[in-house]
Steps between C-alpha positions, in 0.01 A plus 500: 500500500791596275395867481477529880837326543658742253359806681605363840855450374509841333369668817785342697758604236379860500498511879858368516609757241351783706651361820850476354470844336424673830778708656485290815660196331726658235817461708427140607344187361123537467443123502672365814393167649575335833489133589632183340539440129185286500229720345230426760732601785605831347337832591498826303622773734308786336172307477296772672641767269417281202140456620470876540614549140260230376210674675579813297546316170237580240489417129273358230582132465390239250231378743374848591597793723754407767472692825553393861423625849673458834173378652431209263697199379371507142481752218231763552328454165533271202214585264625630167344489154593660172302549179717483190437606142625271222683714244683403179871573476794424274586205727148357503262597780549717806289483816481859625367576848217756491336451842627378836324397819671465837312447826360708667496752214272496196598456135743768386707597198864385527772754574613461139175566316466293183283550192222246437489346153138404426386224258573604143836646608342835585528748787126577484290308755216299341145632526159337487558272797211439739494726806261413783522829688141621554347202317208305650612139537235232554654236723331164552535360852409160638433452871766264630686549828770612552514649150171691496287529815156659468321663794171685530561823693225727635596866522374766743196574282397134500602437140652161421809500279742234383855521634787305345813387683774245449799447274333599171346833618836593655671423170246712310564793736875478437453483122257793511749716688772416246295517177220743581203303363150510654405150622141384453489173689233253392428198719404193297197292608580222745360236262724605211767246403866583461475444124215753483707737714785483247263526204367826648829664400489353149137612453566856619307477827821589687814674383708277726426234761704426812459189710622151583472377142697210355684560173401233246572451131129526418467836676812634330317462170281806566666702784852595610639446848747716691793364695410335829393746771476243781722198567329201655551127539280207595586221742363156590433465874572164664500373856825550686671170576792410722825490312681167520874476468632270230823308528635495147764242587239253633285549191798418281572190708137387462513559124816295451367226727181468291704515179727218617204280594329551165814427301585181681 
């Protein structure tokens, strides 16, 4: 929480600076208080003016963009990411910002545009990397709710087609819109094991496979796994019992009583 505490303090400092710099308070003290010397009994006279200044305060803090509104009690947005390029310098390494993201906008080039130094200390972007735009991608799917749900749908002409829904098809649609590949979804047989499902990628049956597959050391020997795309956890279910209160003092008394009897 240190970054948020810093930005909260800096927002207050900037607001006080603007308040005291206004013409309204130049001839008098801009920080008058009323009440006793005890801090909790004191009241800042210009509190409403300070809140008005805070609502107009806007800057890029260490935790993200800082911006407020008179209708909410919290900052309007807090999502901020930056992509930095590692560049050699006389002092070692510099981390130069080349892209910035701030909600609700998309990625953009910083106001001060910086040059990207590519591997090999060159300004020329590397070539030969794989591009999936327009490429047919065979994707292995395994029926398993809620990840992949398979339904037989009959259209107006009476033809039966397979329709996919669930978490995995939605993910494929998002990736397709971002990367431009052509998905060819292949549903594995229901009697196929998970090991055979994974081996289908290694054997070239599928280009990739998406499903509720466990990452094991044996499977890592012949395929690679992406980062996790779905967080899950398992629980043990037990019967709910009535909670009983425990008197720690009585337990200690019982313990010392037993101890004294055994040591007699």
